[in-house]
Structures are given as structure tokens and as C-alpha cells.
ZAMARGU-4260 file (C-alpha; in steps of 0.2 Angstrom, whole numbers, plus 5000, padded with zeros to 4 digits):
<rodrens>
0) 5512/5525/5601 | 5530/5520/5598 | 5529/5501/5597 | 5516/5493/5586 | 5519/5475/5591
5) 5509/5475/5608 | 5494/5482/5599 | 5496/5469/5585 | 5498/5455/5598 | 5482/5460/5607
10) 5472/5461/5591 | 5479/5444/5585 | 5474/5436/5602 | 5457/5443/5601 | 5455/5437/5583
15) 5461/5420/5588 | 5448/5419/5602 | 5433/5424/5592 | 5437/5415/5576 | 5436/5397/5582
20) 5420/5402/5591 | 5413/5407/5574 | 5420/5392/5565 | 5412/5380/5577 | 5395/5387/5573
25) 5398/5383/5555 | 5387/5369/5548 | 5392/5373/5530 | 5398/5388/5521 | 5386/5397/5509
30) 5390/5405/5493 | 5385/5423/5490 | 5370/5418/5481 | 5364/5406/5494 | 5366/5419/5507
35) 5356/5431/5498 | 5342/5418/5495 | 5342/5414/5513 | 5340/5432/5518 | 5323/5432/5509
40) 5316/5418/5519 | 5300/5423/5529 | 5303/5411/5544 | 5311/5418/5560 | 5324/5405/5561
45) 5330/5408/5543 | 5330/5426/5545 | 5341/5425/5561 | 5353/5413/5552 | 5354/5424/5537
50) 5358/5439/5547 | 5372/5429/5555 | 5379/5424/5538 | 5379/5442/5531 | 5395/5452/5532
55) 5396/5470/5525 | 5415/5469/5520 | 5418/5454/5509 | 5435/5446/5504 | 5431/5442/5486
60) 5427/5424/5487 | 5429/5414/5471 | 5440/5428/5463 | 5457/5424/5455 | 5466/5439/5463
65) 5465/5449/5479 | 5449/5458/5480 | 5440/5467/5495 | 5422/5474/5493 | 5411/5485/5504
70) 5392/5485/5503 | 5380/5499/5503 | 5378/5497/5522 | 5396/5503/5525 | 5393/5519/5516
75) 5376/5522/5523 | 5383/5521/5541 | 5398/5532/5537 | 5399/5550/5543 | 5388/5560/5532
80) 5398/5570/5520 | 5414/5560/5523 | 5424/5555/5508 | 5421/5537/5501 | 5439/5535/5502
85) 5439/5536/5521 | 5426/5522/5521 | 5437/5511/5510 | 5452/5515/5520 | 5449/5501/5533
90) 5454/5488/5520 | 5471/5480/5521 | 5485/5488/5512 | 5476/5505/5511 | 5484/5521/5517
95) 5472/5536/5516 | 5476/5553/5523 | 5468/5570/5523 | 5470/5586/5533 | 5452/5589/5536
100) 5440/5578/5547 | 5429/5573/5533 | 5443/5568/5520 | 5437/5580/5506 | 5451/5593/5505
105) 5458/5588/5489 | 5475/5596/5490 | 5478/5585/5505 | 5470/5569/5501 | 5482/5554/5498
110) 5476/5536/5494 | 5490/5523/5493 | 5490/5505/5491 | 5504/5493/5495 | 5517/5507/5493
115) 5509/5513/5476 | 5504/5532/5476 | 5487/5538/5471 | 5493/5543/5453 | 5499/5525/5451
120) 5482/5517/5454 | 5466/5516/5444 | 5449/5523/5449 | 5432/5521/5441 | 5413/5526/5444
125) 5400/5515/5436 | 5414/5510/5424 | 5418/5528/5419 | 5437/5532/5422 | 5441/5545/5435
130) 5459/5546/5430 | 5471/5545/5445 | 5461/5557/5455 | 5476/5567/5459 | 5475/5586/5463
135) 5475/5596/5447 | 5470/5581/5437 | 5472/5581/5418 | 5461/5566/5414 | 5448/5564/5428
140) 5441/5570/5444 | 5440/5566/5462 | 5427/5554/5468 | 5421/5567/5481 | 5416/5578/5466
145) 5410/5564/5454 | 5396/5559/5466 | 5389/5563/5483 | 5394/5551/5496 | 5376/5547/5501
150) 5373/5540/5483 | 5388/5528/5483 | 5381/5510/5483 | 5397/5499/5484 | 5415/5498/5481
155) 5428/5485/5476 | 5446/5486/5478 | 5459/5475/5470 | 5475/5479/5479 | 5487/5471/5466
160) 5482/5465/5449 | 5467/5476/5444 | 5453/5469/5433 | 5459/5468/5415 | 5444/5477/5408
165) 5445/5492/5420 | 5447/5508/5411 | 5463/5515/5418 | 5480/5520/5411 | 5488/5522/5428
170) 5484/5506/5438 | 5501/5500/5442 | 5496/5495/5459 | 5478/5490/5457 | 5460/5497/5455
175) 5446/5505/5465 | 5429/5503/5457 | 5415/5513/5464 | 5396/5510/5460 | 5382/5522/5462
180) 5366/5516/5471 | 5351/5512/5461 | 5334/5522/5462 | 5322/5514/5474 | 5307/5504/5467
185) 5295/5515/5477 | 5293/5534/5478 | 5303/5541/5492 | 5310/5557/5498 | 5325/5558/5509
190) 5332/5574/5518 | 5348/5575/5529 | 5355/5589/5539 | 5372/5589/5546 | 5380/5602/5558
195) 5397/5600/5567 | 5413/5607/5572 | 5421/5622/5562 | 5403/5628/5558 | 5401/5613/5546
200) 5384/5612/5538 | 5378/5599/5525 | 5361/5597/5517 | 5357/5582/5507 | 5340/5580/5498
205) 5335/5565/5487 | 5319/5561/5478 | 5316/5544/5470 | 5302/5542/5457 | 5298/5524/5460
210) 5295/5512/5446 | 5285/5516/5431 | 5284/5511/5413 | 5298/5524/5409 | 5309/5517/5422
215) 5314/5524/5438 | 5326/5538/5443 | 5332/5549/5457 | 5338/5566/5459 | 5348/5573/5473
220) 5355/5590/5479 | 5370/5592/5491 | 5376/5608/5499 | 5391/5608/5511 | 5400/5622/5519
225) 5414/5621/5533 | 5427/5633/5540 | 5445/5627/5541 | 5451/5621/5558 | 5467/5631/5557
230) 5468/5648/5549 | 5453/5657/5540 | 5443/5652/5525 | 5429/5641/5520 | 5428/5625/5510
235) 5412/5624/5500 | 5404/5612/5488 | 5387/5610/5479 | 5382/5594/5469 | 5367/5588/5459
240) 5366/5569/5455 | 5353/5562/5443 | 5352/5543/5439 | 5339/5534/5428 | 5337/5515/5426
245) 5325/5505/5414 | 5324/5486/5414 | 5320/5479/5397 | 5317/5460/5399 | 5334/5454/5404
250) 5343/5469/5398 | 5345/5486/5407 | 5348/5504/5402 | 5354/5517/5413 | 5361/5535/5413
255) 5368/5547/5425 | 5372/5566/5426 | 5382/5573/5440 | 5388/5591/5443 | 5399/5598/5456
260) 5405/5616/5461 | 5419/5615/5473 | 5428/5630/5482 | 5441/5627/5495 | 5453/5639/5504
265) 5470/5630/5506 | 5479/5626/5522 | 5497/5631/5522 | 5510/5617/5519 | 5521/5616/5535
270) 5538/5608/5538 | 5545/5599/5554 | 5555/5615/5558 | 5540/5626/5556 | 5529/5615/5567
275) 5543/5615/5580 | 5545/5634/5580 | 5527/5640/5577 | 5516/5625/5581 | 5504/5614/5570
280) 5491/5628/5569 | 5501/5640/5559 | 5492/5645/5543 | 5492/5658/5529 | 5489/5676/5533
285) 5472/5676/5525 | 5462/5687/5526 | 5475/5699/5534 | 5482/5707/5518 | 5492/5720/5527
290) 5502/5706/5536 | 5505/5697/5520 | 5512/5713/5512 | 5523/5717/5527 | 5530/5699/5526
295) 5533/5701/5507 | 5542/5717/5510 | 5553/5712/5525 | 5556/5694/5521 | 5554/5691/5502
300) 5565/5704/5494 | 5552/5718/5493 | 5557/5736/5493 | 5575/5730/5490 | 5577/5720/5506
305) 5586/5704/5504 | 5575/5688/5504 | 5577/5675/5517 | 5571/5657/5520 | 5556/5663/5531
310) 5548/5671/5516 | 5541/5653/5513 | 5534/5651/5531 | 5517/5659/5526 | 5509/5667/5511
315) 5493/5677/5509 | 5482/5663/5503 | 5479/5648/5492 | 5463/5640/5485 | 5456/5627/5473
320) 5441/5630/5462 | 5433/5616/5452 | 5417/5615/5441 | 5413/5598/5434 | 5400/5589/5424
325) 5401/5571/5422 | 5388/5560/5412 | 5387/5542/5407 | 5375/5531/5397 | 5375/5512/5399
330) 5367/5498/5389 | 5369/5481/5398 | 5362/5469/5385 | 5359/5450/5387 | 5362/5444/5369
335) 5358/5426/5373 | 5356/5415/5388 | 5375/5413/5389 | 5381/5430/5382 | 5380/5448/5388
340) 5387/5465/5381 | 5389/5480/5392 | 5394/5497/5384 | 5396/5514/5393 | 5398/5530/5384
345) 5403/5545/5394 | 5408/5564/5394 | 5417/5575/5407 | 5419/5593/5407 | 5430/5602/5420
350) 5435/5620/5423 | 5447/5622/5437 | 5460/5634/5444 | 5473/5633/5458 | 5476/5650/5466
355) 5492/5654/5475 | 5497/5672/5481 | 5515/5673/5478 | 5528/5686/5484 | 5540/5680/5471
360) 5531/5690/5457 | 5526/5708/5462 | 5511/5717/5455 | 5516/5733/5445 | 5509/5750/5448
365) 5494/5756/5438 | 5498/5769/5424 | 5489/5786/5423 | 5484/5793/5406 | 5502/5800/5404
370) 5510/5783/5407 | 5516/5787/5424 | 5515/5775/5439 | 5501/5779/5450 | 5508/5780/5468
375) 5502/5767/5480 | 5495/5755/5467 | 5511/5743/5466 | 5511/5728/5477 | 5525/5715/5482
380) 5512/5701/5479 | 5503/5694/5464 | 5491/5680/5462 | 5498/5665/5453 | 5486/5652/5445
385) 5487/5636/5437 | 5471/5635/5426 | 5463/5619/5419 | 5450/5614/5406 | 5445/5596/5402
390) 5434/5590/5388 | 5435/5571/5387 | 5424/5558/5380 | 5425/5539/5379 | 5417/5522/5377
395) 5420/5507/5388 | 5413/5491/5380 | 5414/5473/5387 | 5407/5457/5382 | 5407/5440/5390
400) 5401/5423/5384 | 5400/5406/5393 | 5406/5392/5382 | 5404/5376/5392 | 5417/5377/5406
405) 5424/5393/5399 | 5420/5411/5402 | 5427/5422/5389 | 5428/5441/5391 | 5433/5454/5378
410) 5434/5473/5381 | 5439/5489/5373 | 5441/5506/5380 | 5444/5522/5370 | 5446/5540/5376
415) 5449/5556/5368 | 5454/5570/5380 | 5458/5588/5376 | 5466/5596/5391 | 5470/5615/5392
420) 5482/5621/5405 | 5490/5638/5409 | 5500/5647/5422 | 5495/5665/5424 | 5498/5680/5435
425) 5484/5692/5441 | 5486/5709/5450 | 5484/5709/5469 | 5483/5727/5475 | 5477/5734/5492
430) 5459/5738/5490 | 5457/5726/5475 | 5463/5709/5481 | 5456/5695/5470 | 5443/5684/5479
435) 5449/5666/5483 | 5431/5660/5479 | 5430/5666/5461 | 5438/5662/5445 | 5449/5677/5440
440) 5450/5687/5424 | 5461/5699/5415 | 5478/5692/5419 | 5494/5703/5420 | 5503/5689/5410
445) 5503/5671/5405 | 5519/5662/5409 | 5514/5647/5399 | 5499/5639/5390 | 5497/5622/5383
450) 5484/5612/5373 | 5486/5594/5376 | 5477/5580/5367 | 5478/5562/5374 | 5471/5547/5365
455) 5469/5531/5375 | 5465/5514/5367 | 5464/5498/5377 | 5460/5480/5372 | 5458/5466/5384
460) 5453/5447/5382 | 5453/5433/5395 | 5447/5416/5397 | 5442/5409/5414 | 5441/5390/5414
465) 5432/5379/5427 | 5444/5364/5426 | 5434/5355/5439 | 5422/5359/5452 | 5436/5364/5464
470) 5449/5372/5452 | 5447/5387/5441 | 5461/5395/5431 | 5461/5411/5421 | 5473/5419/5408
475) 5472/5435/5398 | 5480/5451/5393 | 5477/5469/5389 | 5486/5480/5376 | 5487/5499/5381
480) 5492/5513/5370 | 5492/5532/5376 | 5498/5545/5364 | 5500/5563/5370 | 5502/5578/5359
485) 5508/5593/5369 | 5506/5610/5360 | 5514/5625/5369 | 5504/5640/5364 | 5512/5653/5375
490) 5529/5652/5384 | 5548/5650/5380 | 5560/5636/5385 | 5546/5624/5387 | 5543/5608/5377
495) 5531/5604/5363 | 5529/5587/5354 | 5522/5570/5355 | 5526/5555/5366 | 5518/5538/5367
500) 5517/5525/5380 | 5513/5508/5373 | 5513/5490/5378 | 5505/5477/5367 | 5505/5463/5379
505) 5501/5465/5398 | 5497/5448/5404 | 5488/5441/5419 | 5487/5423/5425 | 5477/5417/5440
510) 5470/5402/5448 | 5457/5398/5462 | 5457/5381/5471 | 5443/5376/5483 | 5450/5366/5497
515) 5433/5364/5505 | 5416/5372/5506 | 5424/5385/5518 | 5441/5387/5511 | 5450/5392/5495
520) 5467/5396/5489 | 5471/5409/5475 | 5486/5416/5466 | 5489/5429/5452 | 5503/5435/5441
525) 5501/5451/5432 | 5510/5465/5423 | 5504/5483/5422 | 5509/5499/5414 | 5507/5517/5419
530) 5506/5530/5405 | 5514/5547/5405 | 5504/5562/5411 | 5498/5574/5398 | 5501/5589/5408
535) 5514/5603/5411 | 5515/5600/5430 | 5518/5584/5440 | 5528/5569/5435 | 5526/5573/5417
540) 5538/5574/5402 | 5531/5591/5399 | 5535/5598/5416 | 5553/5600/5412 | 5561/5612/5400
545) 5563/5610/5381 | 5581/5604/5382 | 5576/5591/5395 | 5561/5585/5385 | 5572/5583/5369
550) 5584/5573/5379 | 5572/5561/5387 | 5558/5559/5374 | 5567/5545/5364 | 5574/5535/5379
555) 5561/5538/5393 | 5551/5522/5397 | 5534/5521/5405 | 5533/5514/5422 | 5528/5495/5423
560) 5525/5483/5438 | 5525/5464/5440 | 5514/5458/5453 | 5514/5441/5461 | 5501/5437/5475
565) 5494/5422/5483 | 5482/5420/5497 | 5469/5410/5507 | 5451/5414/5510 | 5439/5406/5522
570) 5421/5410/5525 | 5406/5403/5535 | 5391/5407/5545 | 5395/5425/5551 | 5413/5427/5546
575) 5424/5430/5531 | 5443/5430/5532 | 5458/5431/5520 | 5477/5431/5521 | 5487/5436/5506
580) 5506/5438/5502 | 5513/5448/5488 | 5529/5453/5479 | 5529/5468/5467 | 5544/5473/5456
585) 5541/5491/5450 | 5552/5495/5435 | 5558/5511/5427 | 5552/5522/5441 | 5549/5540/5435
590) 5555/5553/5447 | 5553/5572/5446 | 5563/5583/5458 | 5556/5599/5463 | 5568/5613/5461
595) 5566/5627/5475 | 5549/5630/5484 | 5533/5624/5476 | 5526/5641/5474 | 5541/5646/5462
600) 5535/5634/5449 | 5552/5629/5443 | 5554/5615/5430 | 5556/5598/5437 | 5570/5586/5433
605) 5562/5570/5427 | 5571/5554/5423 | 5569/5535/5425 | 5578/5531/5441 | 5578/5512/5443
610) 5566/5500/5452 | 5556/5497/5468 | 5553/5481/5476 | 5538/5478/5488 | 5534/5463/5498
615) 5520/5461/5511 | 5507/5451/5520 | 5489/5457/5523 | 5475/5449/5533 | 5457/5454/5535
620) 5443/5446/5545 | 5425/5451/5546 | 5413/5445/5558 | 5395/5445/5562 | 5396/5440/5580
625) 5377/5442/5583 | 5362/5448/5572 | 5366/5466/5578 | 5385/5465/5580 | 5399/5466/5567
630) 5418/5467/5569 | 5430/5470/5555 | 5449/5469/5557 | 5464/5471/5545 | 5482/5470/5547
635) 5495/5475/5534 | 5514/5472/5535 | 5525/5477/5521 | 5542/5482/5515 | 5544/5494/5500
640) 5562/5498/5495 | 5571/5507/5481 | 5583/5496/5472 | 5594/5509/5465 | 5604/5525/5469
645) 5598/5541/5460 | 5609/5553/5451 | 5604/5571/5453 | 5614/5585/5445 | 5628/5573/5443
650) 5628/5568/5461 | 5623/5551/5467 | 5609/5551/5480 | 5610/5535/5491 | 5592/5528/5489
655) 5596/5510/5487 | 5589/5500/5500 | 5579/5515/5508 | 5561/5514/5511 | 5548/5521/5499
660) 5541/5538/5504 | 5524/5537/5511 | 5524/5518/5513 | 5521/5513/5531 | 5528/5496/5536
665) 5513/5492/5548 | 5495/5496/5547 | 5482/5489/5559 | 5463/5494/5558 | 5448/5487/5568
670) 5430/5493/5569 | 5416/5486/5580 | 5399/5490/5574 | 5381/5488/5582 | 5364/5490/5573
675) 5348/5482/5580 | 5337/5491/5568 | 5335/5505/5580 | 5351/5509/5590 | 5367/5509/5579
680) 5385/5514/5580 | 5403/5510/5578 | 5420/5513/5585 | 5436/5511/5575 | 5454/5511/5579
685) 5467/5515/5565 | 5486/5513/5568 | 5500/5517/5556 | 5519/5516/5558 | 5531/5530/5554
690) 5532/5536/5536 | 5547/5544/5527 | 5545/5560/5516 | 5563/5560/5510 | 5570/5547/5498
695) 5586/5545/5508 | 5575/5541/5524 | 5583/5555/5534 | 5566/5564/5537 | 5550/5555/5543
700) 5534/5558/5553 | 5531/5547/5568 | 5518/5533/5570 | 5500/5537/5576 | 5484/5529/5582
705) 5467/5537/5579 | 5450/5532/5586 | 5434/5537/5578 | 5416/5534/5585 | 5398/5536/5581
710) 5381/5532/5588 | 5364/5535/5582 | 5345/5530/5584 | 5332/5526/5571 | 5313/5527/5573
715) 5301/5519/5561 | 5284/5526/5555 | 5285/5543/5564 | 5270/5553/5559 | 5272/5555/5540
720) 5290/5549/5540 | 5295/5531/5535 | 5310/5533/5546 | 5318/5546/5557 | 5336/5545/5563
725) 5349/5555/5573 | 5367/5551/5572 | 5382/5559/5582 | 5400/5556/5576 | 5417/5561/5583
730) 5433/5560/5573 | 5450/5559/5582 | 5442/5555/5598 | 5457/5557/5609 | 5462/5574/5600
735) 5479/5567/5594 | 5492/5579/5586 | 5499/5571/5571 | 5505/5573/5553 | 5492/5567/5541
740) 5497/5571/5523 | 5515/5570/5518 | 5521/5575/5501 | 5509/5589/5498 | 5523/5598/5489
745) 5531/5582/5483 | 5546/5573/5491 | 5564/5578/5493 | 5580/5569/5492 | 5585/5574/5510
750) 5579/5586/5523 | 5592/5586/5537 | 5585/5602/5545 | 5567/5598/5543 | 5564/5614/5533
755) 5555/5606/5518 | 5537/5612/5518 | 5527/5597/5512 | 5517/5591/5528 | 5499/5594/5533
760) 5494/5591/5551 | 5478/5581/5554 | 5462/5588/5560 | 5459/5589/5579 | 5444/5581/5588
765) 5428/5586/5579 | 5410/5582/5582 | 5396/5580/5569 | 5377/5577/5571 | 5366/5572/5557
770) 5347/5571/5557 | 5339/5561/5543 | 5321/5559/5538 | 5314/5547/5525 | 5297/5548/5518
</rodrens>
């Protein structure tokens, strides 16, 4: 699709037709509490009316900033096993990409909002920080590992000014807060089985205890296994989730313990040139070891032959291994009729490894008892790993007090994180090739090894003042300090030392003015900071060499953003809508330039390279057209540009005025849903304009339009079952060939020949069927 405006025009005309019809049926707008109360009415007329008032995607009525929320219904009706991020992706301003149909392949997942990348956003689960959820995370984990998607209860996205109390040190561009579902009041058993394309199987089993004097809990088990859609290899995951809740008067105690074991064989990163020459189904050689050895010998300098660029077309294999345990304990206490205090203590342990078979570091021959090389035991390939270990604990505590017309909040967050990281090489010999599904042992060498300790402390305070029945204003600030101590334990020409990112005053101001029972205006001004990354890879001060670190540690500044947003919300019987406009000035942008191909692991060049400005308009409209029909639409129009040229190796790179990488100008999303209690289904359309992956905008991937659909049927009281349902889903309905993830190996200054391998094609059309029984 080359021209987005016809689609946008058709959508706008459709909304203009339906919106007045919904508005004319409005006798008075209801608050969220009134709507909930109406839904409990036993009369048929009240029940029908409450259904028409209920929408499952809300626009944050009453909030002082841009907020969009999804209810549990949205996650319950999602494709089984799909990433919660894929469900959130329909919200305005959101760009979510993944190379697999379910959106779980972590190397490829990218979640950006208003031009801010994933590692510039904040993520939490039940108030527990997930870090920035990037691949090889040093201070968190991905939501797809933190909880099974079936147990997600709701989510709230703040696209610009995130909540002051949110536990995040990376939320330049907003926060996404997930909340798990609660245990059921009555005993229940749920079992789901999914099968689908690429031999996908997913089994989910959950048992709810029901209410007792000890509280209620659920425990669930998930097992998922799928083949890759291009190349060979599997992507597997096992999860256990346990949650307990106990109400004590007006207070509440809760706890959770979630585990994940994930093993995924990577897709090969491609370039535009590779796709032109060899197609978008090109992948690594795995499991053909002989083909990989032959390529290493003939293309990569093995056996004395000169290396050529085609050496990086394909490798033997890559893989990601992740073991996680995440636990949290919460006390939500009502201290008085006007005061509450909520405290969450948490712990997270991670063991991870990224495997990459490299032709740039050969495996030496074995030695016999005389110290002589054993013939045939050398190899032109070794296995390179980046190994991770996280031990972090923390406390998030927030109190709020109503004092007349004022709601005063105060919060603290403290985290202590020990992160171990190492780069090692392991032998890979014919007949003894390491498994891509197991953590390796007995390395040939350790290139570098680090022990990082990161201490994070945050304090926030705010006052929300109801000036009158129609006007509410709020003011507050947070202070954030993140101190990183990096201790190089093995390696040379790599930095050790301490660096701190600190801002004592990050303010936020907001207002909400109610024009009528159905309409309100809001506006927010906020400043946020992103701390440095305590890791030896990525956009980190420690990812450069020792000389580079010493040169920048005294002058480097943490990234900050100033956000101004304003908008209008409207709601009534069966609809909610919003329009927002924003201006973001992003200062002291940190840029790391990858030297050579990603597999070579060269130190990056890191520096502050100027500012970014983002402007945009977003609109969302959610309807309940009838008791069984919902229709959600969002439109995002934006312009994110670099404000300065970049100097790299003494050479000016003309980036001023260029579009930000992976920040599409136009996104349009629409989903029509039907659910009459028995028959249910939806169809969604997702359009995105072209995206650049070079900073000078000489390289881009084209726009694309995707359609996904599902349909299912529920039966009540079938034999011993309380409910039996069957759902069929199809992703990429029209089997479009398109580029999904860009920047898998980072971005580049320019790519005139299309040779930079940092692209991952999207999955083809795939089918899935899920059978669910509830006892």
C-alpha cells in the first residue's frame, strides 16, 4: 500500500458516520463507577443498557495525562499464546513488531511509542519493574517470560508522561503497566490446547482454589513449542505461575511466584541486498554443520582463503536461552478512611545466554598426550556466547491521603541489582557440535567478564487538587539516582569504574477540565530521565574501550525528555473517544555506533549526539455498537526528527532534519469484534507507513498493511464442563511479504547498497486453533 491517505479517509468517514449515531443515543454520560454499578442490575433493560455503555478499551477518563487501558476481555479474546504486547499494539502511538506470528521471539520484538524505542520506555507487572524488556536485559525480563499471557488481567499505557510513582529508570517516553488477573472466588479448572502452523502446540492448565479462610490462589502451567517458519529449529517455553490473595477487612495481601524456561533458535538477520539476492526465507545453515564449515572455509578466511563480505550472509546457528524466577509480595493497607499504603517487595533471578556460532574465531585442534594436534579436530567455527546472570531485589512503596479537596501521594522505590555478564568461546567440532538448546560448559576462552552492581533509588510526591467540580490540577516531581559500579574481572582494554545518572527534580504538571458530563480537556507537562545501562553491551558507557570510557565518564549526560501533551476526551453510552497532541524534546541522545558486523562484537562508539524533536496527533475511538458488537479505531500521525548532525570518526554525518529510525509517520488500526456469549470473533486491520533504519534516511523498508482475524464458539454447561469453546485464528490473512523488525543489529549511519544485515521479515499467513474447557 503506497498511499495511506485513502485508507485514512475511508476510516475517518466511517467514524464520522457512526459517531453521531452513538452520540444521539446518549442521555447522560456515566462515570466508570456508575457504569459498573449499572452492569450489576438484574432488570433486562438495565442489563442491555449497561452492555451498550461498556467498552473494553478505555481512554483514561479523569486522568491528567494521556492514558489508554485494556480490560481483561481484550486479553481473554486474544490469540492463545500471543504476546501481551501484540494486544496492546492497537493503541495509538504504539509500534510493535516481531518476526514470529505470536510475537514472542525476543530477539525480534520491538515496542516503540511516539518514536521512543523500547529501551526508552518503562514496564511493570503488578508494580514490579521489568526494566526496559530489551534483549539481553540487565535489569528485568520480557513480559512474555514474566507471566503467561492467559493470566494477564489488564494493562494501562501512558504514551507520554508516565505515572510519577512507576518503578522505572528508563521511561523517557511513557510507561506500560501490566496487572495479573486475580484468583476466582469459586473453585475452577481451566485447560486449553492450541495447535497451529509450524507445528505449534501450546498447553495451558490453571487451577483456582476458590475462597477460603486462608484466601484464594491459582496455579497454572504452560508449555509451548513451535518450529520456525523459515529455516530449522524450535522455539520453546515452559512457565509456572502462582498467585495468592487474602482480603483482611479493607486491606489486601497478595503474592506471586512466576517461573519461565525459554529456549529459542534464532532467525538469521537479513539485509535488503540479501533479500533481493536470495529471498526473504533465507536462514542460517542449522542443522547442516557441513554447509557451515564449507562456508567458513571458502568465504570467511578459513584454510588461508581470503574472507569476503558473503561470509556474513549465513552462519551455522544462533539461539537464546533464558531461565527466570520472579516473585513479589504486596501489602495494600487501608490506614484510615482517607489513607492507604501499598508496598511491594520483589526478587528476580535470571540465568541467560545468547549463542552465536562464529566463523571469526576458529576452534583449535585437540592435543594428544604428546601435545601434538590431533588431525581432523580443528574447526573454522566456534560458539560465541554472551552470558547473563541477574540477582536483583527491591521495594516499591506508595502512600496516598485524601485531605479535603487534595489527594496527596508519596512514593519510594529502591533496587539493588547484581548483574554478571561474560563473553566466552566454546569448541565446535565435527561430531561434537554444542546443542543450541542447552547452556554450554568448559569454555575455550573468556574474552571479557564483568560484575555490575546497580543501585537505584527514586522518590516521588504529588498533589492532585480538585479546585472545583469541573477543574482538577496536579503537580509533583520525582528524584531519581542510579549508580553503576562496573568491575571488569577478565579482559583487557575494557573499562572499569563507576558512573552515576542523577536528577533531583523531574517535575510533572497536569490539569483536567470537564466541559460537560460527556467531554473533558486535559494537559500535561513532564520531564523524565533515562539512566545509563549497567552492561558491557548495548548503549552503555561500558560497551566501549577503556580509553573511550575515561574520555566520556566525566562529560556524558543521561538522556532526558520534556513532554507537552494536551487532549480532549469524550464518552457516552457505548463509546469513548480521545484526541491528543504532543510535543517532545529529547535531549542528550546517546548513540552507539556498531563497528563491523554484529557477530564480531567490536566495542561501540558512544557519545551524546544532540536532540530529537517529536510532534504528533493521536486519536482513538471505541464503540459498542450493540450488545454483541464492538469497534475500536486508532490513528497516529507523527513527525520525529534529529535536531543535530553527528560527528563519527571526525566526519560529520548529516542527520539534522532526518526522520528518527523506526518511527513511522502514520499508523492506522481498526478492529471489529463480535461476542453474543456464544459466537465470538474479530477482524483487525493494521497499517504502518515506511520506516528508516539508517540515521541519514538513505535506507528504509516500505509501508505495509496487515489483516488478522479470529472466530470461535462457546457452549455453556456441556456435561461436566462449565464452558467449552473452540477458537480459530489466522495471522497475516492475505499472506503479505513484509519487513517486520528493523534494527535487530542496531541502526547504521547509511546503507547505500542495502548491505547492512539488521532486518527480519514478518511471518507469513499462519493458522491456529484453540480448544478450551472450564470446569
